[in-house]
ChimeraX commands (.cxc) that place a marker at each C-alpha (Angstrom):
marker #1 position 154.31,-19.63,-23.14 radius 0.5
marker #1 position 153.99,-16.23,-21.49 radius 0.5
marker #1 position 155.99,-14.88,-18.56 radius 0.5
marker #1 position 153.61,-12.63,-16.65 radius 0.5
marker #1 position 155.35,-10.61,-13.98 radius 0.5
marker #1 position 158.55,-8.62,-13.96 radius 0.5
marker #1 position 159.67,-10.64,-10.94 radius 0.5
marker #1 position 159.01,-13.90,-12.80 radius 0.5
marker #1 position 160.94,-12.69,-15.84 radius 0.5
marker #1 position 163.81,-11.50,-13.63 radius 0.5
marker #1 position 163.95,-14.89,-11.91 radius 0.5
marker #1 position 163.94,-16.79,-15.22 radius 0.5
marker #1 position 166.53,-14.54,-16.88 radius 0.5
marker #1 position 168.64,-14.55,-13.72 radius 0.5
marker #1 position 168.52,-18.35,-13.55 radius 0.5
marker #1 position 169.59,-18.64,-17.20 radius 0.5
marker #1 position 172.40,-16.14,-16.62 radius 0.5
marker #1 position 173.54,-18.03,-13.51 radius 0.5
marker #1 position 173.47,-21.37,-15.36 radius 0.5
marker #1 position 175.57,-19.97,-18.21 radius 0.5
marker #1 position 178.07,-18.31,-15.85 radius 0.5
marker #1 position 178.41,-21.42,-13.69 radius 0.5
marker #1 position 178.96,-23.78,-16.61 radius 0.5
marker #1 position 181.48,-21.38,-18.12 radius 0.5
marker #1 position 183.37,-20.77,-14.88 radius 0.5
marker #1 position 183.54,-24.44,-13.86 radius 0.5
marker #1 position 184.67,-25.69,-17.27 radius 0.5
marker #1 position 187.34,-22.99,-17.63 radius 0.5
marker #1 position 188.61,-23.65,-14.11 radius 0.5
marker #1 position 188.82,-27.39,-14.79 radius 0.5
marker #1 position 190.63,-26.87,-18.09 radius 0.5
marker #1 position 193.20,-24.39,-16.72 radius 0.5
marker #1 position 193.77,-25.99,-13.30 radius 0.5
marker #1 position 193.28,-29.73,-13.88 radius 0.5
marker #1 position 193.03,-30.93,-17.48 radius 0.5
marker #1 position 195.69,-28.75,-19.12 radius 0.5
marker #1 position 198.43,-29.02,-16.49 radius 0.5
marker #1 position 200.81,-28.92,-18.30 radius 0.5
marker #1 position 199.20,-27.38,-21.44 radius 0.5
marker #1 position 198.76,-29.92,-24.24 radius 0.5
marker #1 position 196.22,-31.05,-26.83 radius 0.5
marker #1 position 193.80,-33.88,-26.08 radius 0.5
marker #1 position 192.13,-35.52,-29.08 radius 0.5
marker #1 position 188.54,-36.36,-28.18 radius 0.5
marker #1 position 187.43,-37.31,-31.70 radius 0.5
marker #1 position 188.99,-37.06,-35.18 radius 0.5
marker #1 position 187.32,-33.63,-35.51 radius 0.5
marker #1 position 187.41,-32.37,-31.90 radius 0.5
marker #1 position 190.25,-31.53,-29.50 radius 0.5
marker #1 position 190.61,-30.00,-26.08 radius 0.5
marker #1 position 193.38,-27.41,-25.90 radius 0.5
marker #1 position 193.96,-24.11,-24.16 radius 0.5
marker #1 position 194.22,-20.75,-25.88 radius 0.5
marker #1 position 193.77,-17.09,-24.99 radius 0.5
marker #1 position 191.73,-14.80,-27.24 radius 0.5
marker #1 position 192.50,-11.09,-26.88 radius 0.5
marker #1 position 190.12,-10.11,-29.70 radius 0.5
marker #1 position 186.39,-10.37,-30.13 radius 0.5
marker #1 position 184.52,-13.33,-31.64 radius 0.5
marker #1 position 186.76,-15.69,-33.58 radius 0.5
marker #1 position 189.82,-13.64,-32.58 radius 0.5
marker #1 position 188.86,-10.67,-34.75 radius 0.5
marker #1 position 190.40,-7.27,-33.94 radius 0.5
marker #1 position 193.08,-8.74,-31.65 radius 0.5
marker #1 position 195.53,-5.99,-32.56 radius 0.5
marker #1 position 192.97,-3.35,-31.54 radius 0.5
marker #1 position 192.24,-4.75,-28.07 radius 0.5
marker #1 position 195.45,-6.60,-27.08 radius 0.5
marker #1 position 196.63,-3.63,-24.99 radius 0.5
marker #1 position 193.10,-2.60,-23.90 radius 0.5
marker #1 position 191.31,-5.67,-22.56 radius 0.5
marker #1 position 189.28,-3.60,-20.09 radius 0.5
marker #1 position 187.90,-1.45,-22.90 radius 0.5
marker #1 position 186.55,-4.56,-24.62 radius 0.5
marker #1 position 185.34,-5.92,-21.26 radius 0.5
marker #1 position 183.41,-2.68,-20.63 radius 0.5
marker #1 position 181.86,-2.83,-24.10 radius 0.5
marker #1 position 180.85,-6.47,-23.61 radius 0.5
marker #1 position 179.49,-5.76,-20.11 radius 0.5
marker #1 position 177.31,-3.00,-21.54 radius 0.5
marker #1 position 175.99,-5.37,-24.20 radius 0.5
marker #1 position 175.34,-8.08,-21.58 radius 0.5
marker #1 position 173.44,-5.57,-19.41 radius 0.5
marker #1 position 171.37,-4.50,-22.43 radius 0.5
marker #1 position 170.52,-8.12,-23.19 radius 0.5
marker #1 position 169.43,-8.67,-19.59 radius 0.5
marker #1 position 167.18,-5.59,-19.72 radius 0.5
marker #1 position 165.70,-6.92,-22.97 radius 0.5
marker #1 position 165.10,-10.25,-21.18 radius 0.5
marker #1 position 163.15,-8.41,-18.49 radius 0.5
marker #1 position 161.00,-6.60,-21.04 radius 0.5
marker #1 position 159.94,-9.52,-23.21 radius 0.5
marker #1 position 156.86,-11.47,-22.18 radius 0.5
marker #1 position 157.77,-14.77,-23.83 radius 0.5
marker #1 position 159.53,-17.26,-21.55 radius 0.5
marker #1 position 161.66,-18.77,-24.30 radius 0.5
marker #1 position 162.97,-15.30,-25.19 radius 0.5
marker #1 position 163.55,-14.41,-21.54 radius 0.5
marker #1 position 165.53,-17.62,-20.97 radius 0.5
marker #1 position 167.43,-17.29,-24.27 radius 0.5
marker #1 position 168.44,-13.69,-23.56 radius 0.5
marker #1 position 169.53,-14.72,-20.06 radius 0.5
marker #1 position 171.78,-17.41,-21.57 radius 0.5
marker #1 position 173.28,-14.94,-24.04 radius 0.5
marker #1 position 173.86,-12.36,-21.30 radius 0.5
marker #1 position 175.40,-15.04,-19.06 radius 0.5
marker #1 position 177.74,-16.21,-21.81 radius 0.5
marker #1 position 178.80,-12.64,-22.52 radius 0.5
marker #1 position 179.29,-12.03,-18.80 radius 0.5
marker #1 position 181.48,-15.14,-18.54 radius 0.5
marker #1 position 183.77,-13.79,-21.23 radius 0.5
marker #1 position 183.81,-10.36,-19.54 radius 0.5
marker #1 position 185.02,-12.01,-16.32 radius 0.5
marker #1 position 187.86,-13.64,-18.28 radius 0.5
marker #1 position 188.91,-10.34,-19.85 radius 0.5
marker #1 position 188.98,-8.62,-16.47 radius 0.5
marker #1 position 190.85,-11.47,-14.71 radius 0.5
marker #1 position 193.20,-12.61,-17.48 radius 0.5
marker #1 position 193.23,-9.86,-20.11 radius 0.5
marker #1 position 191.89,-12.42,-22.61 radius 0.5
marker #1 position 189.17,-15.06,-22.96 radius 0.5
marker #1 position 190.14,-18.65,-22.22 radius 0.5
marker #1 position 189.16,-20.88,-25.15 radius 0.5
marker #1 position 189.55,-24.65,-25.07 radius 0.5
marker #1 position 187.17,-26.30,-27.56 radius 0.5
marker #1 position 188.78,-26.98,-30.95 radius 0.5
marker #1 position 186.66,-28.26,-33.87 radius 0.5
marker #1 position 188.52,-29.12,-37.06 radius 0.5
marker #1 position 188.39,-30.92,-40.37 radius 0.5
marker #1 position 191.87,-32.17,-41.26 radius 0.5
marker #1 position 194.21,-29.20,-40.88 radius 0.5
marker #1 position 191.43,-26.60,-41.04 radius 0.5
marker #1 position 190.43,-25.46,-37.53 radius 0.5
marker #1 position 187.36,-23.48,-36.56 radius 0.5
marker #1 position 188.43,-20.71,-34.15 radius 0.5
marker #1 position 188.67,-22.16,-30.63 radius 0.5
marker #1 position 185.77,-21.37,-28.32 radius 0.5
marker #1 position 184.49,-22.05,-24.81 radius 0.5
marker #1 position 181.27,-22.87,-22.98 radius 0.5
marker #1 position 180.31,-19.18,-22.74 radius 0.5
marker #1 position 180.27,-19.16,-26.53 radius 0.5
marker #1 position 178.18,-22.35,-26.49 radius 0.5
marker #1 position 175.67,-20.69,-24.12 radius 0.5
marker #1 position 175.49,-17.64,-26.43 radius 0.5
marker #1 position 174.89,-19.94,-29.43 radius 0.5
marker #1 position 172.20,-21.94,-27.62 radius 0.5
marker #1 position 170.54,-18.67,-26.60 radius 0.5
marker #1 position 170.54,-17.41,-30.20 radius 0.5
marker #1 position 169.08,-20.71,-31.45 radius 0.5
marker #1 position 166.33,-20.48,-28.79 radius 0.5
marker #1 position 165.60,-16.86,-29.81 radius 0.5
marker #1 position 165.27,-17.85,-33.45 radius 0.5
marker #1 position 163.18,-20.91,-32.58 radius 0.5
marker #1 position 160.91,-18.84,-30.35 radius 0.5
marker #1 position 160.40,-16.27,-33.09 radius 0.5
marker #1 position 159.01,-18.99,-35.37 radius 0.5
marker #1 position 156.05,-19.61,-33.03 radius 0.5
marker #1 position 153.31,-17.01,-32.95 radius 0.5
marker #1 position 152.91,-15.28,-29.61 radius 0.5
marker #1 position 149.76,-15.97,-27.68 radius 0.5
marker #1 position 147.54,-13.05,-26.91 radius 0.5
marker #1 position 148.16,-11.53,-23.50 radius 0.5
marker #1 position 144.84,-9.65,-23.40 radius 0.5
marker #1 position 142.57,-11.04,-20.71 radius 0.5
marker #1 position 138.88,-11.68,-21.36 radius 0.5
marker #1 position 138.00,-8.65,-19.23 radius 0.5
marker #1 position 140.17,-6.36,-21.40 radius 0.5
marker #1 position 138.71,-7.31,-24.79 radius 0.5
marker #1 position 138.12,-4.28,-27.02 radius 0.5
marker #1 position 134.36,-4.95,-27.14 radius 0.5
marker #1 position 134.17,-4.65,-23.36 radius 0.5
marker #1 position 135.72,-1.17,-23.52 radius 0.5
marker #1 position 133.32,0.02,-26.22 radius 0.5
marker #1 position 130.71,2.30,-24.64 radius 0.5
marker #1 position 128.04,1.20,-27.15 radius 0.5
marker #1 position 128.22,-2.38,-25.90 radius 0.5
marker #1 position 126.82,-2.55,-22.39 radius 0.5
marker #1 position 126.76,-5.67,-20.25 radius 0.5
marker #1 position 123.33,-7.14,-19.66 radius 0.5
marker #1 position 121.70,-6.43,-16.36 radius 0.5
marker #1 position 121.31,-9.33,-14.01 radius 0.5
marker #1 position 117.62,-9.63,-14.94 radius 0.5
marker #1 position 118.39,-9.74,-18.67 radius 0.5
marker #1 position 121.03,-12.42,-18.14 radius 0.5
marker #1 position 118.56,-14.60,-16.24 radius 0.5
marker #1 position 115.98,-14.26,-19.04 radius 0.5
marker #1 position 118.46,-15.16,-21.78 radius 0.5
marker #1 position 117.96,-18.68,-23.06 radius 0.5
marker #1 position 120.90,-20.38,-24.73 radius 0.5
marker #1 position 120.32,-20.82,-28.44 radius 0.5
marker #1 position 120.63,-24.32,-29.80 radius 0.5
marker #1 position 120.45,-25.16,-33.45 radius 0.5
marker #1 position 118.96,-28.43,-34.64 radius 0.5
marker #1 position 119.56,-30.05,-37.96 radius 0.5
marker link #1:1,2 radius 0.2
marker link #1:2,3 radius 0.2
marker link #1:3,4 radius 0.2
marker link #1:4,5 radius 0.2
marker link #1:5,6 radius 0.2
marker link #1:6,7 radius 0.2
marker link #1:7,8 radius 0.2
marker link #1:8,9 radius 0.2
marker link #1:9,10 radius 0.2
marker link #1:10,11 radius 0.2
marker link #1:11,12 radius 0.2
marker link #1:12,13 radius 0.2
marker link #1:13,14 radius 0.2
marker link #1:14,15 radius 0.2
marker link #1:15,16 radius 0.2
marker link #1:16,17 radius 0.2
marker link #1:17,18 radius 0.2
marker link #1:18,19 radius 0.2
marker link #1:19,20 radius 0.2
marker link #1:20,21 radius 0.2
marker link #1:21,22 radius 0.2
marker link #1:22,23 radius 0.2
marker link #1:23,24 radius 0.2
marker link #1:24,25 radius 0.2
marker link #1:25,26 radius 0.2
marker link #1:26,27 radius 0.2
marker link #1:27,28 radius 0.2
marker link #1:28,29 radius 0.2
marker link #1:29,30 radius 0.2
marker link #1:30,31 radius 0.2
marker link #1:31,32 radius 0.2
marker link #1:32,33 radius 0.2
marker link #1:33,34 radius 0.2
marker link #1:34,35 radius 0.2
marker link #1:35,36 radius 0.2
marker link #1:36,37 radius 0.2
marker link #1:37,38 radius 0.2
marker link #1:38,39 radius 0.2
marker link #1:39,40 radius 0.2
marker link #1:40,41 radius 0.2
marker link #1:41,42 radius 0.2
marker link #1:42,43 radius 0.2
marker link #1:43,44 radius 0.2
marker link #1:44,45 radius 0.2
marker link #1:45,46 radius 0.2
marker link #1:46,47 radius 0.2
marker link #1:47,48 radius 0.2
marker link #1:48,49 radius 0.2
marker link #1:49,50 radius 0.2
marker link #1:50,51 radius 0.2
marker link #1:51,52 radius 0.2
marker link #1:52,53 radius 0.2
marker link #1:53,54 radius 0.2
marker link #1:54,55 radius 0.2
marker link #1:55,56 radius 0.2
marker link #1:56,57 radius 0.2
marker link #1:57,58 radius 0.2
marker link #1:58,59 radius 0.2
marker link #1:59,60 radius 0.2
marker link #1:60,61 radius 0.2
marker link #1:61,62 radius 0.2
marker link #1:62,63 radius 0.2
marker link #1:63,64 radius 0.2
marker link #1:64,65 radius 0.2
marker link #1:65,66 radius 0.2
marker link #1:66,67 radius 0.2
marker link #1:67,68 radius 0.2
marker link #1:68,69 radius 0.2
marker link #1:69,70 radius 0.2
marker link #1:70,71 radius 0.2
marker link #1:71,72 radius 0.2
marker link #1:72,73 radius 0.2
marker link #1:73,74 radius 0.2
marker link #1:74,75 radius 0.2
marker link #1:75,76 radius 0.2
marker link #1:76,77 radius 0.2
marker link #1:77,78 radius 0.2
marker link #1:78,79 radius 0.2
marker link #1:79,80 radius 0.2
marker link #1:80,81 radius 0.2
marker link #1:81,82 radius 0.2
marker link #1:82,83 radius 0.2
marker link #1:83,84 radius 0.2
marker link #1:84,85 radius 0.2
marker link #1:85,86 radius 0.2
marker link #1:86,87 radius 0.2
marker link #1:87,88 radius 0.2
marker link #1:88,89 radius 0.2
marker link #1:89,90 radius 0.2
marker link #1:90,91 radius 0.2
marker link #1:91,92 radius 0.2
marker link #1:92,93 radius 0.2
marker link #1:93,94 radius 0.2
marker link #1:94,95 radius 0.2
marker link #1:95,96 radius 0.2
marker link #1:96,97 radius 0.2
marker link #1:97,98 radius 0.2
marker link #1:98,99 radius 0.2
marker link #1:99,100 radius 0.2
marker link #1:100,101 radius 0.2
marker link #1:101,102 radius 0.2
marker link #1:102,103 radius 0.2
marker link #1:103,104 radius 0.2
marker link #1:104,105 radius 0.2
marker link #1:105,106 radius 0.2
marker link #1:106,107 radius 0.2
marker link #1:107,108 radius 0.2
marker link #1:108,109 radius 0.2
marker link #1:109,110 radius 0.2
marker link #1:110,111 radius 0.2
marker link #1:111,112 radius 0.2
marker link #1:112,113 radius 0.2
marker link #1:113,114 radius 0.2
marker link #1:114,115 radius 0.2
marker link #1:115,116 radius 0.2
marker link #1:116,117 radius 0.2
marker link #1:117,118 radius 0.2
marker link #1:118,119 radius 0.2
marker link #1:119,120 radius 0.2
marker link #1:120,121 radius 0.2
marker link #1:121,122 radius 0.2
marker link #1:122,123 radius 0.2
marker link #1:123,124 radius 0.2
marker link #1:124,125 radius 0.2
marker link #1:125,126 radius 0.2
marker link #1:126,127 radius 0.2
marker link #1:127,128 radius 0.2
marker link #1:128,129 radius 0.2
marker link #1:129,130 radius 0.2
marker link #1:130,131 radius 0.2
marker link #1:131,132 radius 0.2
marker link #1:132,133 radius 0.2
marker link #1:133,134 radius 0.2
marker link #1:134,135 radius 0.2
marker link #1:135,136 radius 0.2
marker link #1:136,137 radius 0.2
marker link #1:137,138 radius 0.2
marker link #1:138,139 radius 0.2
marker link #1:139,140 radius 0.2
marker link #1:140,141 radius 0.2
marker link #1:141,142 radius 0.2
marker link #1:142,143 radius 0.2
marker link #1:143,144 radius 0.2
marker link #1:144,145 radius 0.2
marker link #1:145,146 radius 0.2
marker link #1:146,147 radius 0.2
marker link #1:147,148 radius 0.2
marker link #1:148,149 radius 0.2
marker link #1:149,150 radius 0.2
marker link #1:150,151 radius 0.2
marker link #1:151,152 radius 0.2
marker link #1:152,153 radius 0.2
marker link #1:153,154 radius 0.2
marker link #1:154,155 radius 0.2
marker link #1:155,156 radius 0.2
marker link #1:156,157 radius 0.2
marker link #1:157,158 radius 0.2
marker link #1:158,159 radius 0.2
marker link #1:159,160 radius 0.2
marker link #1:160,161 radius 0.2
marker link #1:161,162 radius 0.2
marker link #1:162,163 radius 0.2
marker link #1:163,164 radius 0.2
marker link #1:164,165 radius 0.2
marker link #1:165,166 radius 0.2
marker link #1:166,167 radius 0.2
marker link #1:167,168 radius 0.2
marker link #1:168,169 radius 0.2
marker link #1:169,170 radius 0.2
marker link #1:170,171 radius 0.2
marker link #1:171,172 radius 0.2
marker link #1:172,173 radius 0.2
marker link #1:173,174 radius 0.2
marker link #1:174,175 radius 0.2
marker link #1:175,176 radius 0.2
marker link #1:176,177 radius 0.2
marker link #1:177,178 radius 0.2
marker link #1:178,179 radius 0.2
marker link #1:179,180 radius 0.2
marker link #1:180,181 radius 0.2
marker link #1:181,182 radius 0.2
marker link #1:182,183 radius 0.2
marker link #1:183,184 radius 0.2
marker link #1:184,185 radius 0.2
marker link #1:185,186 radius 0.2
marker link #1:186,187 radius 0.2
marker link #1:187,188 radius 0.2
marker link #1:188,189 radius 0.2
marker link #1:189,190 radius 0.2
marker link #1:190,191 radius 0.2
marker link #1:191,192 radius 0.2
marker link #1:192,193 radius 0.2
marker link #1:193,194 radius 0.2
view
């Protein structure tokens, strides 16, 4: 499905960004101020816990030693990436891509807010198998993942043509002239009989 106007794309991307930011902010606030007071681990399922952790690195805690003393540097880098994703969302004409990029930008922005406010990203979702734990994550990360899945899914469907009937190449060709009104009235539709 196509997203025609810049204003329409901005509204769709902005809505996706706002949804991602709101979900991220509300869930982090609830975890830090209600659920994890005092901090502890809550087993939801044999493979899933709620807990609270602070990630000073990038995805999956990578490069923590590089950014532990410079959280604003990483926040600025992530904010630049989020802004670039939002601009990309405004430039694409496919709604699924616009929405997906808005979700990704919103998730990235949610983590930027954490880095600016806390110096680290608040993570609270813990998936594990036995003693092996996937790096903890949050709803901003979930929004980023959903956005990426939507981008990939959208890329599997061919884009519809955005050329209107009036802009067809044959109409622009000077050798093909439209019929005059008199010629159009004299034209009889052709029917084939078997």
